[in-house]
MIDREN-252891 format. One line per 3 residues: number of its first residue (from 1); their letters; for each residue y, x negated, z of C-alpha. Coordinates in nm, 4 decimals. Each point is the difference from the previous one (the first is absolute). Example, Ala and Ser with C-alpha at 12.3 -4.5 7.8 and 13.67 -1.06 7.14 Angstrom:
<rs>
1> as> -0.4500,-1.2300,0.7800 ~ 0.3440,-0.1370,-0.0660 .
</rs>
This chain:
<rs>
1> xxx> 0.4738,0.7781,2.4516 ~ -0.2124,0.2519,-0.0613 ~ -0.0420,0.0959,-0.3725 .
4> xxx> -0.0859,0.3235,-0.1110 ~ -0.3377,-0.0534,-0.1888 ~ -0.2009,0.3655,-0.0134 .
7> xxx> -0.2952,-0.1969,-0.1216 ~ 0.0998,-0.3848,-0.0257 ~ 0.0465,-0.0854,-0.3878 .
10> xxx> -0.0902,0.3547,-0.0607 ~ 0.4019,0.0850,0.0537 ~ 0.0842,-0.2960,-0.0744 .
13> xxx> 0.1304,-0.0911,-0.3730 ~ -0.1823,-0.2845,-0.1406 ~ -0.0072,-0.2096,-0.3751 .
16> xxx> -0.1784,-0.2470,-0.0396 ~ 0.0747,-0.2982,-0.1551 ~ -0.1091,-0.0419,-0.3675 .
19> xxx> -0.0189,-0.3641,-0.1869 ~ 0.0284,0.0423,-0.3801 ~ -0.3323,-0.0378,-0.1290 .
22> xxx> -0.0944,-0.3133,-0.2194 ~ 0.1445,-0.0397,-0.3323 ~ -0.1354,-0.2441,-0.3251 .
25> xxx> 0.2031,-0.2167,-0.1927 ~ 0.1401,0.1178,-0.2490 ~ 0.2237,-0.3335,-0.1690 .
28> xxx> 0.1325,-0.1674,0.2501 ~ -0.0102,-0.0999,0.3966 ~ 0.2606,0.1663,0.0945 .
31> xxx> -0.1742,0.3487,-0.1074 ~ -0.2629,-0.0550,0.3245 ~ 0.3309,0.1288,0.1980 .
34> xxx> -0.0825,0.4130,0.0531 ~ 0.3748,0.0569,0.1442 ~ 0.2676,0.1205,-0.2585 .
37> xxx> 0.2655,-0.1548,-0.1373 ~ 0.2771,0.0460,0.2625 ~ -0.2818,0.1044,0.2782 .
40> xxx> -0.0085,-0.2783,0.2885 ~ -0.3838,-0.1512,-0.0227 ~ -0.2043,0.0130,0.3208 .
43> xxx> -0.0962,-0.3220,0.1961 ~ -0.4077,0.1642,-0.1120 ~ 0.1304,0.0473,-0.3568 .
46> xxx> 0.1266,-0.3602,-0.0489 ~ -0.2461,-0.1753,0.1723 ~ -0.2916,0.1693,-0.2006 .
49> xxx> 0.2275,-0.0258,-0.2875 ~ 0.0828,-0.4000,0.0320 ~ -0.4075,-0.0815,0.0458 .
52> xxx> -0.1146,0.1933,-0.3486 ~ 0.3279,-0.1298,-0.1712 ~ -0.1337,-0.4272,0.0974 .
55> xxx> -0.3684,0.0878,-0.0653 ~ -0.1403,-0.0796,0.3496 ~ -0.3136,0.1649,0.0685 .
58> xxx> -0.1020,0.2541,0.3125 ~ -0.3030,0.0616,0.1640 ~ -0.1225,0.2804,0.2426 .
61> xxx> -0.0093,-0.2031,0.3096 ~ -0.0863,0.2123,0.3104 ~ 0.1199,-0.2534,0.2156 .
64> xxx> 0.2884,0.1029,0.2378 ~ 0.3693,-0.0515,-0.0692 ~ 0.2607,-0.0066,0.3094 .
67> xxx> 0.2264,0.3037,-0.1638 ~ -0.0122,0.3340,0.1465 ~ -0.0221,0.2036,-0.3009 .
70> xxx> -0.0947,-0.0818,-0.3246 ~ -0.0615,0.2576,-0.3387 ~ -0.4082,-0.0791,-0.1571 .
73> xxx> 0.1774,0.0185,-0.3019 ~ 0.2467,-0.3319,0.0849 ~ -0.2583,-0.2012,0.1966 .
76> xxx> -0.1069,-0.1762,-0.1837 ~ 0.3373,-0.1270,-0.0936 ~ 0.1133,-0.0263,0.3328 .
79> xxx> -0.2805,-0.2750,0.1040 ~ 0.1148,-0.2142,-0.2818 ~ 0.3724,-0.0103,0.1296 .
82> xxx> -0.1386,0.0013,0.3026 ~ -0.1984,-0.3479,-0.0378 ~ 0.2693,-0.1571,-0.1585 .
85> xxx> 0.2360,0.1130,0.3401 ~ 0.2052,0.2050,-0.3148 ~ 0.0464,0.3214,0.3011 .
88> xxx> 0.0707,-0.2112,0.2952 ~ 0.4023,0.1652,0.0224 ~ -0.0867,0.2712,-0.0011 .
91> xxx> -0.2557,-0.0199,0.3466 ~ -0.2790,0.1730,0.1007 ~ 0.1392,0.3645,-0.1435 .
94> xxx> 0.0276,-0.0831,-0.3826 ~ 0.1721,0.3741,-0.0374 ~ -0.1451,-0.0447,-0.4042 .
97> xxx> 0.2211,0.3325,-0.0593 ~ 0.3181,-0.1461,0.0801 ~ 0.2397,-0.1453,-0.2291 .
100> xxx> 0.0073,-0.3310,-0.0928 ~ 0.2689,-0.2660,0.0189 ~ 0.0963,-0.2358,-0.2988 .
103> xxx> -0.0448,-0.3150,0.2188 ~ -0.2634,0.1457,0.1509 ~ -0.2104,0.0494,-0.3561 .
106> xxx> 0.1263,-0.3664,-0.0359 ~ -0.2421,-0.1440,0.2573 ~ -0.2843,0.1888,-0.0622 .
109> xxx> -0.0152,-0.1378,-0.3590 ~ 0.0377,-0.3601,0.1325 ~ -0.1926,0.0338,0.2786 .
112> xxx> -0.2778,0.1473,-0.2768 ~ 0.0834,-0.2983,-0.2089 ~ 0.0298,-0.2785,0.2319 .
115> xxx> 0.3175,-0.0959,-0.0906 ~ 0.2488,-0.1750,0.1798 ~ 0.3425,-0.1401,-0.0259 .
118> xxx> 0.2542,-0.2061,0.2205 ~ 0.2745,0.0799,-0.1682 ~ 0.2842,0.1302,0.1784 .
121> xxx> 0.1678,0.3061,-0.1262 ~ 0.3329,0.1125,0.0645 ~ 0.0222,0.3666,0.0551 .
124> xxx> 0.1744,0.1833,0.2943 ~ -0.2587,0.2368,0.0380 ~ -0.3230,-0.2206,0.0381 .
127> xxx> -0.0325,-0.2201,0.2905 ~ -0.1020,-0.3530,0.0338 ~ -0.3447,-0.0622,0.0895 .
130> xxx> -0.1593,0.3652,-0.0592 ~ -0.3080,0.1180,-0.2457 ~ 0.3045,0.1308,-0.2554 .
133> xxx> 0.1733,-0.3265,-0.0194 ~ -0.2608,-0.1902,-0.1181 ~ -0.1653,0.3048,-0.2381 .
136> xxx> 0.4173,0.0183,-0.1140 ~ -0.0430,-0.3695,-0.0856 ~ -0.2988,0.1145,-0.1821 .
139> xxx> 0.2062,0.2134,-0.1531 ~ 0.2306,-0.1951,-0.1233 ~ -0.2088,-0.2502,-0.1389 .
142> xxx> -0.1952,0.1898,-0.2148 ~ 0.2101,0.2823,-0.0895 ~ -0.1712,0.2598,0.1017 .
145> xxx> 0.3092,0.2273,0.1629 ~ 0.3686,0.0226,-0.0562 ~ 0.2277,-0.0477,0.3316 .
148> xxx> 0.2248,0.3252,0.0398 ~ 0.3140,-0.2166,0.0038 ~ 0.0786,-0.3675,0.0444 .
151> xxx> 0.0361,0.0088,0.4093 ~ -0.2757,0.3040,-0.0572 ~ -0.3880,-0.0171,-0.0083 .
154> xxx> -0.0561,0.3344,0.0754 ~ -0.3063,-0.0744,0.2097 ~ 0.0088,0.3031,0.2136 .
157> xxx> 0.0536,0.2719,-0.3133 ~ -0.2726,0.2286,-0.0747 ~ -0.2060,-0.1064,-0.3031 .
160> xxx> 0.0491,0.2358,-0.2638 ~ -0.3076,0.0766,-0.2628 ~ 0.2187,-0.1476,-0.2811 .
163> xxx> 0.0268,-0.3327,0.1969 ~ -0.3313,-0.0480,0.0938 ~ -0.1465,0.1072,-0.3651 .
166> xxx> 0.2383,-0.3331,-0.1121 ~ -0.0542,-0.2018,0.3012 ~ -0.3869,0.0539,-0.0740 .
169> xxx> -0.0178,-0.0665,-0.3645 ~ 0.2452,-0.3533,0.0583 ~ -0.2468,-0.1058,0.3046 .
172> xxx> -0.3050,0.0339,-0.2347 ~ 0.2025,-0.1847,-0.3063 ~ 0.0623,0.2930,-0.2301 .
175> xxx> 0.2784,-0.0815,-0.2633 ~ 0.3237,0.2258,0.1697 ~ 0.3651,-0.0164,-0.0512 .
178> xxx> 0.2237,-0.2873,0.1421 ~ 0.2197,0.2088,0.1973 ~ -0.1130,0.2737,0.2508 .
181> xxx> 0.3248,0.2022,0.0551 ~ -0.0926,0.1287,0.3788 ~ -0.0667,0.3834,0.0111 .
184> xxx> 0.2590,0.1817,0.2185 ~ -0.1280,0.2767,0.2356 ~ -0.0660,0.3158,-0.1127 .
187> xxx> 0.1586,0.3173,0.1751 ~ -0.2027,0.3187,0.1186 ~ -0.0737,0.2170,-0.2783 .
190> xxx> 0.0244,0.3679,0.0810 ~ -0.0620,0.2555,-0.2744 ~ 0.3578,0.2119,0.1183 .
193> xxx> 0.1480,-0.2810,0.0097 ~ 0.2788,-0.0499,-0.2781 ~ 0.1879,-0.3717,-0.0648 .
196> xxx> 0.2829,-0.0460,0.1594 ~ 0.3516,-0.1548,-0.1359 ~ 0.1926,-0.2243,0.2067 .
199> xxx> 0.3420,-0.0992,0.0113 ~ 0.0839,-0.3242,0.1782 ~ 0.4109,-0.1280,0.0812 .
202> xxx> 0.0631,-0.2984,0.1484 ~ 0.3521,-0.1575,0.1083 ~ 0.0640,-0.3369,0.0726 .
205> xxx> -0.0190,-0.0884,0.3506 ~ -0.1088,0.3789,0.0809 ~ -0.3599,0.0990,0.1145 .
208> xxx> -0.2425,0.1278,-0.3070 ~ 0.0186,0.3309,-0.0169 ~ -0.2987,0.1672,-0.1999 .
211> xxx> 0.0049,0.3748,-0.0961 ~ -0.3287,0.1860,-0.0947 ~ 0.0068,0.3291,-0.1771 .
214> xxx> -0.3376,0.1321,0.0850 ~ -0.1312,0.2767,-0.2263 ~ -0.3545,0.2113,0.1117 .
217> xxx> 0.1625,0.0760,0.3974 ~ 0.0169,0.3557,0.1091 ~ -0.3616,0.1305,0.0667 .
220> xxx> -0.0543,0.2695,0.1772 ~ -0.3540,-0.1248,0.1477 ~ -0.0806,-0.1067,0.3729 .
223> xxx> -0.3021,-0.1584,-0.1292 ~ 0.1506,-0.2016,-0.2187 ~ 0.1205,-0.3529,0.1850 .
226> xxx> 0.3888,0.0471,0.0553 ~ 0.2148,-0.1563,-0.2157 ~ -0.2767,-0.1721,-0.1839 .
229> xxx> 0.2371,-0.0697,-0.2889 ~ 0.2422,-0.1796,0.2069 ~ -0.2882,-0.2518,0.1630 .
232> xxx> -0.1670,0.0127,-0.3876 ~ 0.3975,-0.1497,-0.0894 ~ 0.0348,-0.2241,0.2988 .
235> xxx> -0.3392,-0.1851,-0.0795 ~ 0.0958,0.0263,-0.4050 ~ 0.3574,-0.1500,0.0552 .
238> xxx> -0.2099,-0.3139,0.2299 ~ -0.2834,-0.0985,-0.2122 ~ 0.2755,0.0172,-0.3069 .
241> xxx> 0.3083,-0.1678,0.2246 ~ -0.1184,-0.2206,0.2900 ~ 0.1163,-0.3949,-0.0026 .
244> xxx> -0.3377,-0.0962,0.2069 ~ -0.2596,0.2106,-0.2176 ~ -0.2716,-0.2236,0.1986 .
247> xxx> 0.0856,0.2140,0.2803 ~ -0.1042,0.2822,-0.0976 ~ -0.3235,0.1276,0.1566 .
250> xxx> -0.0845,0.3656,-0.1431 ~ -0.3295,0.0180,0.2813 ~ 0.2586,-0.0954,0.2639 .
253> xxx> 0.2708,0.2353,-0.1258 ~ -0.2372,0.3117,-0.0234 ~ -0.1419,-0.0858,0.3383 .
256> xxx> 0.4002,0.0008,0.1394 ~ 0.0727,0.2971,-0.1729 ~ -0.3084,0.1900,0.0890 .
259> xxx> 0.0782,-0.1065,0.3908 ~ 0.3620,0.1023,-0.0061 ~ -0.1066,0.3720,-0.1525 .
262> xxx> -0.2132,-0.0076,0.2876 ~ 0.2567,-0.0728,0.2736 ~ 0.2436,0.1940,-0.1050 .
265> xxx> -0.2004,0.3419,0.1518 ~ 0.1064,-0.1776,0.3190 ~ -0.3801,0.0375,0.1347 .
268> xxx> -0.1394,-0.3220,0.1678 ~ -0.2917,0.1185,-0.0482 ~ -0.0314,0.0130,-0.3394 .
271> xxx> 0.0428,-0.3131,-0.2053 ~ -0.1404,-0.1562,-0.3228 ~ -0.2791,-0.2273,0.0135 .
274> xxx> -0.0094,-0.3441,-0.1666 ~ -0.4097,-0.0826,-0.1108 ~ 0.0076,-0.1702,0.2909 .
277> xxx> 0.1331,0.2635,0.2440 ~ -0.2268,0.2155,-0.1410 ~ -0.3116,-0.2467,0.0703 .
280> xxx> 0.1312,0.0037,0.3695 ~ 0.0196,0.3193,0.0381 ~ -0.3776,0.0446,-0.1561 .
283> xxx> -0.1173,-0.2373,0.2929 ~ 0.1095,0.1776,0.2632 ~ -0.1227,0.3101,-0.1482 .
286> xxx> -0.4188,-0.1930,-0.0550 ~ 0.0451,-0.1611,0.3516 ~ -0.0842,-0.3437,-0.1631 .
289> xxx> 0.1462,-0.3312,-0.1742 ~ -0.1367,-0.3185,-0.0718 ~ 0.1718,-0.2564,0.1550 .
292> xxx> 0.0405,-0.1899,0.3121 ~ 0.0272,0.2365,0.2408 ~ 0.3619,0.0125,0.1448 .
295> xxx> 0.2431,0.2234,0.0755 ~ 0.3354,-0.1602,-0.1290 ~ 0.3692,0.0834,-0.0232 .
298> xxx> 0.2926,-0.1716,-0.1820 ~ 0.2077,-0.1540,0.2416 ~ 0.3019,-0.1835,-0.1403 .
301> xxx> -0.1803,-0.0958,-0.3156 ~ -0.2779,-0.1209,0.1371 ~ -0.3578,0.1875,-0.0075 .
304> xxx> -0.0782,0.0123,0.3838 ~ -0.3364,0.0795,0.1896 ~ 0.0497,0.2876,0.1931 .
307> xxx> -0.3536,0.0167,0.1593 ~ -0.3289,-0.1437,-0.1686 ~ -0.2750,0.3068,-0.0548 .
310> xxx> -0.2325,-0.0107,0.2801 ~ -0.3373,-0.1931,-0.1754 ~ 0.1599,-0.0594,-0.2966 .
313> xxx> 0.0439,-0.3809,-0.2077 ~ 0.3571,-0.0139,0.1283 ~ -0.1086,0.0048,0.3517 .
316> xxx> -0.3511,-0.2084,-0.0767 ~ 0.2973,-0.2611,-0.1348 ~ 0.1791,-0.0203,0.3276 .
319> xxx> 0.2854,0.1538,-0.1739 ~ 0.2364,0.1429,0.2849 ~ 0.3466,0.2727,0.0366 .
322> xxx> 0.3081,-0.1132,-0.1617 ~ -0.1379,-0.2275,-0.1663 ~ 0.1360,-0.0290,-0.3478 .
325> xxx> -0.1595,-0.0590,-0.3157 ~ 0.2249,-0.2313,-0.1673 ~ -0.1853,-0.0723,-0.3470 .
328> xxx> -0.3891,0.1323,-0.1552 ~ -0.1318,-0.2730,-0.2287 ~ 0.2994,-0.2454,0.0282 .
331> xxx> 0.1893,0.3328,-0.1380 ~ 0.3319,0.0851,0.1932 ~ 0.0089,0.3248,0.1242 .
334> xxx> 0.3254,-0.0308,0.1821 ~ 0.1885,0.0185,-0.3771 ~ -0.1842,0.3460,-0.0976 .
337> xxx> -0.0437,0.3340,0.0918 ~ -0.1698,0.1997,0.3016 ~ -0.2697,0.1622,-0.1977 .
340> xxx> -0.0274,-0.2916,-0.3053 ~ -0.0468,-0.2618,0.3562 ~ -0.2605,0.2298,0.1495 .
343> xxx> -0.1360,0.0226,-0.3627 ~ -0.0376,-0.3951,-0.0149 ~ -0.2181,0.0167,0.3358 .
346> xxx> -0.2109,0.2717,-0.0974 ~ -0.2450,-0.0930,-0.2322 ~ -0.3798,0.0966,-0.0619 .
349> xxx> -0.2907,0.0391,0.2345 ~ -0.1893,-0.3501,0.0285 ~ 0.2987,-0.2208,-0.0906 .
352> xxx> 0.2275,-0.2456,0.1535 ~ 0.3610,-0.0136,0.1114 ~ 0.2129,-0.3558,0.1109 .
355> xxx> 0.2332,0.1506,0.1876 ~ 0.2946,-0.2279,0.1233 ~ 0.0890,0.1353,0.3683 .
358> xxx> 0.2895,-0.0745,0.2167 ~ -0.0285,0.0246,0.3600 ~ 0.2573,-0.0725,0.2262 .
361> xxx> 0.1803,-0.1627,-0.1820 ~ -0.3089,-0.2539,-0.1505 ~ -0.1758,0.0601,-0.3147 .
364> xxx> -0.3651,-0.0257,-0.0607 ~ -0.2566,0.1165,-0.3041 ~ -0.3252,0.2239,0.1182 .
367> xxx> -0.2034,0.1171,-0.3049 ~ -0.1417,0.3427,0.0664 ~ -0.2291,0.1447,-0.1448 .
370> xxx> -0.0009,0.4009,-0.1122 ~ -0.1888,0.3067,0.0680 ~ 0.0361,0.3914,-0.0150 .
373> xxx> 0.1704,0.0631,0.2901 ~ -0.0234,0.3429,0.1186 ~ 0.3180,0.1453,0.1391 .
376> xxx> -0.0065,0.1174,0.3733 ~ -0.0004,0.3988,0.0350 ~ -0.2289,0.0891,0.2630 .
379> xxx> -0.0098,-0.1227,0.3770 ~ -0.2423,0.1501,0.2901 ~ -0.0326,-0.1039,0.3689 .
382> xxx> -0.0686,0.1432,0.2737 ~ 0.1529,0.0036,0.3583 ~ -0.2716,0.1123,0.1995 .
385> xxx> -0.1000,0.3648,-0.1723 ~ 0.3115,0.0228,-0.1747 ~ -0.0182,-0.0287,-0.3672 .
388> xxx> 0.3592,-0.2426,-0.1501 ~ -0.0549,0.1000,-0.3724 ~ 0.3536,-0.2373,-0.1390 .
391> xxx> 0.0241,0.1201,-0.3926 ~ 0.2666,-0.2695,-0.1152 ~ 0.0328,0.1722,-0.3347 .
394> xxx> -0.1392,0.2707,-0.2257 ~ -0.1874,-0.1299,-0.2387 ~ -0.3301,-0.0173,-0.2522 .
397> xxx> -0.1700,-0.1647,0.3524 ~ 0.1390,0.3484,0.2379 ~ -0.1066,0.1830,-0.3115 .
400> xxx> -0.3288,-0.1337,-0.0277 ~ -0.1239,-0.1077,0.3209 ~ 0.1544,0.1610,0.2906 .
403> xxx> -0.2179,0.3407,-0.0014 ~ -0.2255,-0.2208,0.0582 ~ 0.0745,-0.2155,0.2440 .
406> xxx> 0.1595,0.2788,0.2180 ~ -0.3547,0.1681,0.0127 ~ -0.1355,-0.2739,0.1914 .
409> xxx> 0.2461,0.0552,0.2157 ~ -0.0913,0.3313,0.0620 ~ -0.3390,-0.1366,0.0656 .
412> xxx> 0.0863,-0.1925,0.3206 ~ 0.1527,0.3233,0.0983 ~ 0.3488,-0.1314,0.1229 .
415> xxx> 0.2318,0.1455,0.2733 ~ 0.2767,0.0137,-0.2537 ~ 0.1250,-0.1711,-0.2892 .
418> xxx> 0.3604,-0.2005,-0.0618 ~ 0.0860,0.0169,-0.3744 ~ 0.2949,-0.2885,-0.0097 .
421> xxx> 0.2113,0.0600,-0.3012 ~ 0.2739,-0.2174,0.1134 ~ 0.1959,-0.2203,-0.3026 .
424> xxx> -0.2690,0.1564,-0.2605 ~ 0.2098,0.0162,-0.3270 ~ -0.2216,0.2806,-0.1051 .
427> xxx> -0.1851,0.0032,-0.3795 ~ -0.2009,0.2462,-0.1701 ~ 0.0338,0.4003,0.0848 .
430> xxx> -0.4050,0.0626,-0.0744 ~ -0.0671,-0.3402,0.3304 ~ 0.2861,0.2340,0.1801 .
433> xxx> -0.2800,0.2901,-0.0070 ~ -0.3013,-0.2122,0.0277 ~ 0.1450,-0.0884,0.3908 .
436> xxx> 0.0947,0.3347,0.0843 ~ -0.3167,0.1301,-0.1114 ~ -0.1612,-0.1714,0.2787 .
439> xxx> 0.1924,0.1997,0.2631 ~ 0.0780,0.3777,-0.1722 ~ -0.2145,0.2482,-0.1164 .
442> xxx> -0.1126,-0.0023,-0.3855 ~ 0.2971,0.2235,-0.2002 ~ 0.2574,-0.0701,0.2427 .
445> xxx> 0.3231,-0.0436,-0.1519 ~ 0.1836,-0.3409,0.0275 ~ 0.3106,-0.0038,-0.1518 .
448> xxx> 0.1968,0.1819,-0.2834 ~ 0.1069,-0.2086,-0.3297 ~ 0.3074,0.1557,-0.1268 .
451> xxx> 0.1367,-0.1023,-0.3311 ~ 0.2569,0.1421,-0.2497 ~ -0.2597,0.2265,-0.1656 .
454> xxx> -0.1985,0.1403,0.2862 ~ -0.1766,-0.0502,0.3423 ~ -0.3502,-0.0873,0.1000 .
457> xxx> -0.1890,-0.0129,0.3184 ~ -0.2610,-0.2880,0.0751 ~ -0.2284,0.0687,0.1722 .
460> xxx> -0.3507,-0.1727,0.1898 ~ -0.3273,0.0584,-0.2425 ~ -0.2332,-0.1719,0.2732 .
463> xxx> -0.1247,0.0964,0.3263 ~ 0.1147,-0.2314,0.2746 ~ -0.1858,-0.2573,0.1550 .
466> xxx> 0.1952,0.0009,0.3651 ~ -0.1392,0.2627,0.2077 ~ 0.3794,0.2189,0.0630 .
469> xxx> -0.0855,-0.0226,0.4225 ~ 0.0963,-0.3437,-0.0321 ~ 0.3423,-0.1167,0.0769 .
472> xxx> 0.2178,-0.1819,-0.2574 ~ 0.3020,-0.2087,0.0469 ~ 0.2224,-0.1158,-0.2945 .
475> xxx> 0.2190,-0.3560,0.0411 ~ 0.2521,0.0474,-0.2577 ~ 0.3847,-0.2786,-0.0329 .
478> xxx> 0.2486,-0.0323,-0.2220 ~ -0.2115,-0.1217,-0.2529 ~ -0.2598,0.2876,-0.0488 .
481> xxx> 0.0968,0.1282,-0.3372 ~ -0.1091,0.1951,-0.2666 ~ -0.3678,0.1109,0.0367 .
484> xxx> -0.0105,-0.1232,0.3676 ~ 0.2524,0.3086,0.0368 ~ -0.1642,0.2456,-0.1739 .
487> xxx> -0.2907,-0.0693,0.2407 ~ 0.1945,0.0033,0.2747 ~ 0.1870,0.3182,-0.0777 .
490> xxx> -0.3135,0.1656,-0.1127 ~ -0.1816,-0.0527,0.3558 ~ 0.2928,0.0724,0.1887 .
493> xxx> 0.0866,0.3255,-0.2020 ~ -0.3615,0.1375,0.0930 ~ 0.0417,-0.1210,0.3674 .
496> xxx> -0.3343,-0.2305,-0.0537 ~ 0.1690,-0.3005,0.1235 ~ 0.3130,-0.1374,0.2130 .
499> xxx> 0.1881,-0.2595,-0.1619 ~ 0.1182,-0.3218,0.2091 ~ 0.2670,-0.1897,-0.0637 .
502> xxx> 0.3883,-0.0658,-0.1897 ~ 0.1128,0.1940,-0.3048 ~ -0.1891,-0.0266,-0.3520 .
505> xxx> 0.1462,-0.1267,-0.2847 ~ 0.0958,0.3099,-0.2126 ~ -0.1719,-0.0492,-0.3148 .
508> xxx> -0.0893,0.2671,-0.1189 ~ 0.0029,0.0241,-0.4175 ~ -0.2924,-0.0513,-0.2832 .
511> xxx> -0.0103,-0.2916,-0.2079 ~ -0.1629,0.0311,-0.3435 ~ -0.0823,-0.3047,-0.1940 .
514> xxx> 0.0098,0.0132,-0.4381 ~ -0.1301,-0.3693,-0.0957 ~ 0.0943,-0.0983,-0.3804 .
517> xxx> -0.2023,-0.2001,-0.2677 ~ 0.1642,-0.3488,0.1336 ~ -0.1104,0.0559,0.3212 .
520> xxx> 0.2735,0.0584,0.1875 ~ 0.1188,0.3768,0.1364 ~ 0.2391,0.2779,0.1841 .
523> xxx> -0.0401,0.1469,0.3620 ~ 0.2036,0.2652,-0.0250 ~ 0.0422,0.3054,0.3004 .
526> xxx> -0.1478,0.3097,-0.1249 ~ -0.0197,0.2008,0.3247 ~ 0.0648,0.0345,0.3933 .
529> xxx> -0.2385,0.0123,0.2966 ~ 0.0431,0.2618,0.2269 ~ -0.2326,0.0683,0.3576 .
532> xxx> -0.2197,0.2973,-0.0308 ~ 0.2247,0.1655,0.2323 ~ 0.2488,-0.0678,-0.3200 .
535> xxx> 0.2320,-0.2515,0.2234 ~ 0.1576,-0.2785,-0.2429 ~ -0.1431,-0.3419,0.0830 .
538> xxx> 0.2638,-0.2251,-0.2920 ~ 0.3556,-0.1101,0.2180 ~ -0.2183,0.1710,0.3137 .
541> xxx> -0.2749,-0.1162,0.0546 ~ -0.2621,0.0751,0.3117 ~ 0.1136,0.0235,0.3446 .
544> xxx> -0.2420,-0.0714,0.2445 ~ -0.1278,0.1996,0.3137 ~ 0.0205,-0.2467,0.2548 .
547> xxx> 0.2827,-0.2554,-0.0948 ~ -0.0810,-0.3713,0.1396 ~ 0.1920,-0.3072,-0.1771 .
550> xxx> -0.1824,-0.2817,-0.0207 ~ 0.0362,-0.3441,0.1209 ~ -0.1283,-0.3465,-0.0129 .
553> xxx> -0.0820,-0.0399,0.3566 ~ -0.2812,0.3248,-0.0585 ~ -0.0906,0.1731,-0.1871 .
556> xxx> 0.1534,0.3172,0.1176 ~ -0.0966,0.2458,-0.2470 ~ -0.3775,-0.0886,0.0092 .
559> xxx> 0.0090,-0.0441,0.3525 ~ 0.1630,0.3765,0.0285 ~ -0.2738,0.0850,-0.2310 .
562> xxx> -0.2918,-0.0504,0.1920 ~ 0.0929,0.1649,0.3433 ~ 0.0279,0.3044,-0.1558 .
565> xx> -0.3295,-0.0337,-0.1222 ~ -0.1536,-0.1244,0.3489 .
</rs>
């Protein structure tokens, strides 16, 4: 997929995660919480406030911690919590800017204070034998937090500022009210949103119908959220009346609403990216990832190895294609979503992960040491005097390294070059420009970028590395998409190469990525690609000059390319 990033991260709108500055206590333990009364408390805020409220000393140690990202302002507090096993439930990526639930907050406090309780708790949302069950038991015995109802404690409900302040006051032994009145989740506030009036009519043995009058409806601004009054009213009514308040998850609701909004566009390339999704996207762009070094997919709900990467820790550990990863460090991955399961396998360079592998129905454990894995992009081989350049994607590796490698190819005076773009899904425009610059004269048009308001032409900016008299063959298939199609289309339009294979995928749109301060993001289509001669790529693809189908017995496409060059 091509992500339009004219200057990577210059055309991407990035908001940095900012953690609240440390504050001094002004009267009670609750004052260490930075979140406002009705604001969801972040994980980082709660960890810091808890350690300060309990008077635990911190130090500025430089020892390595097994987490992906730790802000400097929170490092000393994270270290204390880590040493007391209070952060185990979050895995290797603490995501300290995310909100914390009531149950997670209790677990942290119980772990920090080294408390235990085996008393059974009877709440429908508290599973026996879990860390949350033990923490809730301690809370019940010591009177830290009041359940939401007789049957539900509310462990999955997000912790608000007022609750967190009261909790820390009770944990530290301050005199606080005997009875805690559960705080309802507050609706989204808007300066243009007037209070609603609701009329409820209930008839015996009939469904309940609620008529809600909206106020302030009728804005003509297309930039405003459509029907925002309806959405805000729904949210307010849910928070005021839904019978299971602990099931209300503001973060989940917001993300699902964002996904629905983008999905309404009917564009399969525009999507809302949750934090894990945008991290994965950035990993592809960087061309590196820290982990075990295996391509995986989820089959029937189980993380399955497609192939271990060459010279990777996974290969060294003897992992094979079709191996199923059942557990990581004892955590059952079959109960997790794809990205959550992947995050459990990934981790800091040098750390180890104990994997439970299922192979041919048999299970065994293997310990794998994680390392920084370079995602393969370029593979150059020779068929006699013919150079075969295989590109697996158009990422940062291609952008930074291909020209140097192609200069080495030219130094060996090849009789021809085969550029293999089969099953290459695309990538960065800049990387595509780098590829084309090896074969086309400086200043040659390579594509038109057609947006709502204008059309701009992209051209090569440097001189070619491969002499113009050296024949060039491009191999494509139905998996060649986006940037692959830009390259094939430009070389075809300028009569620089012969295209061999089958019709390409037909993905000719441009996506721009917007990143938000909670590490989520938006990938949205903003333009279309056209070839230098004006041919639309999207849904049409690139038709080869010679149509040759692939067979598993023989690589007929490669054989045809070699035949043309010999």
